[in-house]
LOKOLTI-574070 format. One line per 10 residues: number of its first residue (from 1); their letters; for each residue y, x, z of C-alpha. Coordinates in nm, 4 decimals, always signed. Last residue first. Example, Ala and Ser with C-alpha at 12.3 -4.5 7.8 and 13.67 -1.06 7.14 Angstrom:
! residues 2
2	sa	-0.1060:+1.3670:+0.7140; -0.4500:+1.2300:+0.7800
***
This chain:
! residues 310
310	xxxxxxxxxx	-2.1211:-4.4046:-8.4844; -1.7989:-4.4224:-8.6885; -1.6190:-4.6507:-8.4421; -1.7087:-4.4233:-8.1496; -1.5665:-4.1211:-8.3324; -1.2473:-4.3157:-8.4020; -1.2124:-4.3950:-8.0303; -1.2499:-4.0311:-7.9234; -1.0150:-3.9206:-8.2028; -0.7428:-4.1626:-8.0894
300	xxxxxxxxxx	-0.7660:-4.0473:-7.7295; -0.7339:-3.6833:-7.8393; -0.4399:-3.7843:-8.0620; -0.2607:-3.9447:-7.7684; -0.3222:-3.6437:-7.5419; -0.1789:-3.4045:-7.8028; +0.1174:-3.6352:-7.8673; +0.2077:-3.6443:-7.4977; +0.2014:-3.2630:-7.4833; +0.4119:-3.2376:-7.8003
290	xxxxxxxxxx	+0.6757:-3.4736:-7.6605; +0.6917:-3.2596:-7.3481; +0.7303:-2.9432:-7.5575; +0.9984:-3.1081:-7.7714; +1.1941:-3.1866:-7.4585; +1.2455:-3.5221:-7.2896; +1.5459:-3.4569:-7.0622; +1.7019:-3.2130:-7.3089; +1.7630:-2.8647:-7.1717; +2.1272:-2.7657:-7.1235
280	xxxxxxxxxx	+2.3996:-2.6561:-7.3639; +2.6623:-2.8674:-7.1841; +2.7804:-3.0512:-7.4974; +2.4366:-3.0618:-7.6596; +2.2623:-3.1739:-7.3389; +2.5288:-3.4420:-7.2974; +2.4563:-3.5778:-7.6453; +2.0873:-3.6094:-7.5616; +2.1640:-3.7824:-7.2306; +2.3961:-4.0275:-7.4074
270	xxxxxxxxxx	+2.1198:-4.1021:-7.6572; +1.8729:-4.1870:-7.3804; +2.1252:-4.3771:-7.1691; +2.2265:-4.5898:-7.4710; +1.8604:-4.6497:-7.5553; +1.7861:-4.7503:-7.1950; +2.0605:-5.0149:-7.1849; +2.1200:-5.0782:-6.8152; +2.0123:-5.3431:-6.5644; +2.0561:-5.2204:-6.2074
260	xxxxxxxxxx	+1.7289:-5.2269:-6.0199; +1.6941:-5.3609:-5.6686; +1.3830:-5.2407:-5.4913; +1.1781:-5.5330:-5.3591; +0.9855:-5.5006:-5.0375; +0.6532:-5.6005:-4.8898; +0.5471:-5.4593:-4.5521; +0.1916:-5.4272:-4.4300; +0.1200:-5.3292:-4.0695; -0.1438:-5.0614:-4.0291
250	xxxxxxxxxx	+0.0169:-4.9481:-3.7024; +0.1113:-4.6197:-3.8717; +0.2943:-4.8125:-4.1481; +0.1531:-4.9635:-4.4688; +0.3789:-5.0074:-4.7710; +0.3862:-5.2586:-5.0578; +0.6566:-5.2120:-5.3152; +0.7866:-5.4334:-5.5953; +1.0067:-5.2806:-5.8664; +1.2029:-5.4650:-6.1351
240	xxxxxxxxxx	+1.3077:-5.4443:-6.5037; +1.2428:-5.7148:-6.6532; +1.0262:-5.5325:-6.9127; +0.9537:-5.2175:-6.7140; +0.7909:-5.4171:-6.4361; +0.7048:-5.1458:-6.1869; +0.4482:-5.2174:-5.9171; +0.4480:-4.9725:-5.6271; +0.1655:-4.9257:-5.3749; +0.2063:-4.7188:-5.0581
230	xxxxxxxxxx	-0.0025:-4.5930:-4.7671; -0.0844:-4.2705:-4.9580; +0.0251:-4.3333:-5.3163; -0.0768:-4.5904:-5.5778; +0.1407:-4.6354:-5.8854; +0.1343:-4.9496:-6.0972; +0.3113:-4.9583:-6.4357; +0.3791:-5.2747:-6.6289; +0.5114:-5.3400:-6.9779; +0.3965:-5.6858:-7.0852
220	xxxxxxxxxx	+0.4835:-5.8944:-7.3886; +0.2901:-6.2092:-7.4647; +0.0359:-6.3543:-7.7074; -0.1405:-6.0186:-7.7318; -0.2714:-5.8349:-8.0342; -0.0598:-5.5202:-7.9991; -0.2639:-5.3821:-7.7118; -0.2340:-5.0901:-7.4701; -0.4314:-5.0139:-7.1547; -0.3972:-4.6950:-6.9490
210	xxxxxxxxxx	-0.5990:-4.5893:-6.6440; -0.4602:-4.2805:-6.4732; -0.6610:-4.0684:-6.2279; -0.5159:-3.8036:-5.9970; -0.7648:-3.5368:-5.8900; -0.5346:-3.2327:-5.9090; -0.6800:-3.1270:-6.2478; -0.6019:-3.4679:-6.3943; -0.8390:-3.7422:-6.5044; -0.7213:-3.9719:-6.7834
200	xxxxxxxxxx	-0.8840:-4.3097:-6.8483; -0.7985:-4.4685:-7.1807; -0.8035:-4.8269:-7.3033; -0.7189:-4.9333:-7.6548; -0.6077:-5.2234:-7.8703; -0.4940:-5.2219:-8.2325; -0.6892:-4.9213:-8.3671; -0.5868:-4.8821:-8.7317; -0.6843:-5.0818:-9.0414; -0.4879:-5.3755:-8.9025
190	xxxxxxxxxx	-0.5560:-5.7076:-8.7284; -0.8426:-5.6272:-8.4925; -0.9234:-5.2570:-8.4817; -1.0941:-5.1648:-8.1556; -1.0706:-4.9366:-7.8542; -1.2448:-4.7063:-7.6099; -1.1434:-4.3997:-7.4117; -1.2568:-4.1425:-7.1583; -1.0453:-3.8300:-7.1137; -1.1024:-3.5269:-6.8883
180	xxxxxxxxxx	-0.9060:-3.2234:-6.7694; -0.5469:-3.3496:-6.8026; -0.3208:-3.0752:-6.6676; -0.0600:-3.1404:-6.4007; +0.2890:-3.2855:-6.3572; +0.1641:-3.6222:-6.2273; +0.4724:-3.8381:-6.2852; +0.5907:-3.6826:-6.6135; +0.2398:-3.6780:-6.7585; +0.2009:-4.0430:-6.6537
170	xxxxxxxxxx	+0.5320:-4.1405:-6.8150; +0.4459:-3.9629:-7.1419; +0.1024:-4.1244:-7.1610; +0.2707:-4.4561:-7.0839; +0.5005:-4.4359:-7.3862; +0.2114:-4.2976:-7.5956; +0.0276:-4.6246:-7.5379; +0.2585:-4.8173:-7.7714; +0.2694:-4.6902:-8.1322; +0.0733:-4.3661:-8.1059
160	xxxxxxxxxx	-0.2151:-4.5258:-7.9160; -0.1652:-4.8534:-8.1039; -0.2734:-4.6732:-8.4221; -0.0109:-4.5818:-8.6834; +0.1535:-4.7581:-8.9799; +0.1459:-5.0730:-8.7639; +0.4841:-4.9872:-8.6142; +0.6652:-5.2680:-8.7926; +0.3980:-5.5173:-8.8986; +0.4378:-5.6788:-8.5574
150	xxxxxxxxxx	+0.1447:-5.7998:-8.3491; +0.2333:-5.9511:-8.0124; +0.2751:-5.6907:-7.7359; +0.0863:-5.5557:-7.4365; +0.1463:-5.2426:-7.2294; -0.0603:-5.2298:-6.9118; -0.0511:-4.9203:-6.6910; -0.2489:-4.7993:-6.3905; -0.1844:-4.4888:-6.1828; -0.3929:-4.3412:-5.9012
140	xxxxxxxxxx	-0.3099:-4.0810:-5.6368; +0.0633:-4.0349:-5.6909; +0.2494:-3.7988:-5.4561; +0.6011:-3.8764:-5.3291; +0.8047:-4.0960:-5.5631; +1.1179:-4.2586:-5.4131; +1.3804:-4.1287:-5.6597; +1.1274:-4.1646:-5.9431; +1.1208:-4.5404:-5.8754; +1.4879:-4.5870:-5.9637
130	xxxxxxxxxx	+1.4507:-4.4013:-6.2944; +1.1374:-4.6003:-6.3783; +1.3050:-4.9327:-6.3050; +1.6192:-4.8378:-6.4986; +1.4155:-4.7385:-6.8084; +1.5383:-4.3969:-6.9175; +1.1955:-4.2321:-6.9161; +1.0840:-4.5493:-7.0955; +1.2733:-4.4328:-7.4050; +1.0300:-4.1616:-7.5079
120	xxxxxxxxxx	+1.2467:-4.0692:-7.8048; +1.1813:-3.6966:-7.8354; +1.4704:-3.4555:-7.7880; +1.5410:-3.1328:-7.9747; +1.8496:-2.9205:-7.9177; +1.9264:-2.6234:-8.1415; +1.8526:-2.2543:-8.0896; +1.7496:-2.1923:-8.4521; +1.4131:-2.0417:-8.3591; +1.3611:-2.2723:-8.0614
110	xxxxxxxxxx	+1.4183:-2.5830:-8.2725; +1.1981:-2.4342:-8.5454; +0.9095:-2.3746:-8.3036; +0.9286:-2.7285:-8.1653; +0.9237:-2.8666:-8.5228; +0.6303:-2.6394:-8.6095; +0.4295:-2.7631:-8.3129; +0.5046:-3.1253:-8.4017; +0.3715:-3.0720:-8.7545; +0.0550:-2.8985:-8.6302
100	xxxxxxxxxx	-0.0027:-3.1884:-8.3909; -0.0024:-3.4417:-8.6729; +0.1911:-3.7634:-8.7474; +0.4983:-3.6569:-8.5541; +0.6971:-3.7263:-8.2368; +0.5752:-4.0842:-8.1940; +0.8423:-4.1488:-8.0946; +1.1958:-4.1345:-8.2287; +1.3284:-3.7901:-8.3058; +1.6656:-3.6626:-8.1783
90	xxxxxxxxxx	+1.7665:-3.3468:-8.3616; +2.0466:-3.0932:-8.3206; +2.1445:-2.9765:-8.6678; +2.1090:-2.6119:-8.7735; +2.0419:-2.7063:-9.1399; +1.6879:-2.5718:-9.0909; +1.6618:-2.8130:-8.7983; +1.7605:-3.1079:-9.0162; +1.5210:-3.0180:-9.2983; +1.2343:-2.9804:-9.0503
80	xxxxxxxxxx	+1.3211:-3.3100:-8.8833; +1.3101:-3.4980:-9.2151; +0.9802:-3.3486:-9.3324; +0.8118:-3.3832:-8.9944; +0.9299:-3.7360:-8.9210; +0.8103:-3.8702:-9.2597; +0.4670:-3.9937:-9.1447; +0.6310:-4.1673:-8.8441; +0.8540:-4.4058:-9.0426; +1.2228:-4.3013:-9.0214
70	xxxxxxxxxx	+1.4429:-4.3043:-8.7121; +1.5505:-3.9396:-8.7060; +1.8739:-3.9344:-8.5062; +2.1070:-3.6594:-8.6222; +2.3292:-3.3874:-8.4799; +2.6190:-3.1642:-8.5851; +2.6698:-3.3601:-8.9062; +2.8259:-3.3201:-9.2517; +2.5750:-3.0852:-9.4136; +2.2874:-3.2931:-9.2763
60	xxxxxxxxxx	+2.4267:-3.6125:-9.4305; +2.4642:-3.4482:-9.7705; +2.1212:-3.2860:-9.7630; +1.9512:-3.6197:-9.6899; +2.0785:-3.7940:-10.0002; +2.3266:-4.0603:-10.1061; +2.5199:-4.0805:-9.7785; +2.6641:-4.4149:-9.6689; +2.9804:-4.3321:-9.4727; +3.0759:-4.5205:-9.1576
50	xxxxxxxxxx	+3.2273:-4.8585:-9.0679; +2.9324:-4.9678:-8.8538; +2.8453:-5.2786:-9.0558; +2.9557:-5.1248:-9.3863; +2.7402:-4.8184:-9.3379; +2.4475:-5.0371:-9.2282; +2.4670:-5.2496:-9.5446; +2.5088:-4.9440:-9.7661; +2.1976:-4.7793:-9.6207; +1.9900:-5.0959:-9.6348
40	xxxxxxxxxx	+2.0845:-5.1357:-10.0030; +2.0103:-4.7696:-10.0722; +1.6557:-4.7829:-9.9312; +1.5903:-4.4108:-9.8939; +1.8125:-4.4317:-9.5866; +2.1168:-4.2325:-9.4799; +2.3878:-4.3039:-9.2265; +2.7379:-4.1838:-9.1503; +2.9845:-3.9931:-8.9369; +2.9241:-4.1511:-8.5968
30	xxxxxxxxxx	+3.1766:-3.9654:-8.3853; +3.0269:-3.9010:-8.0436; +3.1861:-3.8033:-7.7109; +3.2987:-4.1636:-7.6500; +2.9446:-4.3010:-7.6757; +2.9647:-4.6657:-7.7859; +2.9254:-4.5961:-8.1595; +2.6015:-4.4136:-8.0761; +2.4638:-4.7389:-7.9339; +2.5084:-4.9392:-8.2549
20	xxxxxxxxxx	+2.3911:-4.6568:-8.4807; +2.0736:-4.6188:-8.2760; +2.0160:-4.9946:-8.2740; +2.0457:-4.9973:-8.6521; +1.7847:-4.7218:-8.6742; +1.5449:-4.9411:-8.4765; +1.5315:-5.2226:-8.7340; +1.5712:-5.0090:-9.0456; +1.8486:-4.7548:-9.0723; +1.6623:-4.4283:-9.1308
10	xxxxxxxxxx	+1.8581:-4.1090:-9.0815; +2.1422:-4.1675:-8.8362; +2.4301:-3.9188:-8.8320; +2.6392:-3.7664:-8.5548; +2.9500:-3.5476:-8.5448; +2.9761:-3.4520:-8.1774; +3.3256:-3.5224:-8.0490; +3.5373:-3.2193:-7.9436; +3.5759:-3.2226:-7.5678; +3.9382:-3.2128:-7.4468
***
């Protein structure tokens, strides 16, 4: 019989509560407790999930095998570093870290202490994306649109790190090559950070990806379009659903709809992390992959900031 992984959640705001909720459903996990600097939030979550409310970070780390870091982005580095030094396996919500140097050190520490590190790029576990990857051949051009109404939660970083980074990660996963050129533009509308942005990534193998992200929209949209030879696929990551258009040798066009089973992506994501701990295998979204996505995101952000300052 597999011994349950003793798990803790650090940061029990909006998203942290979802982590606790899904972890309770994984039979190979025992949710030990939660910790948050806001003691009232911490006690409320502990009561809700029938777990212990820890008074400080050291106590929760000393009582867990693994933790979810679901704190505001600027604190990811400090919390993750403490967890790794305590030999805890660490799941970090995206964006990975506030600075590249911080993310690099976290990756280094995970390797040094031989513990698992997974970055919370949840769209990798989106049912539509998972289903599409089974049919993927060779992308030629990729287009993404990720729009959302403004929410104060997440506005502590630019939209590139808040929303676009999801699509950066997906594109890097799909293309599997080096980005050799980036063009970008954006604007600040409702916050002191960039709230809408567009980026065009050119890869070494010739693939081009055009990414648009905005948090000043009146609707939600999470769409990914992939163009391949004689094939076009439109992924609706919000529904989720996949529409395909293919052209045969006779140049006849066929439309089809790929059925997608609705599943909870956060549950799948956390379950995958736990499985990697149990089987001692590589996490599906590794620290190195999270670092690569962060590097591209920060390059985009710097290009836009430079334009704003000119």
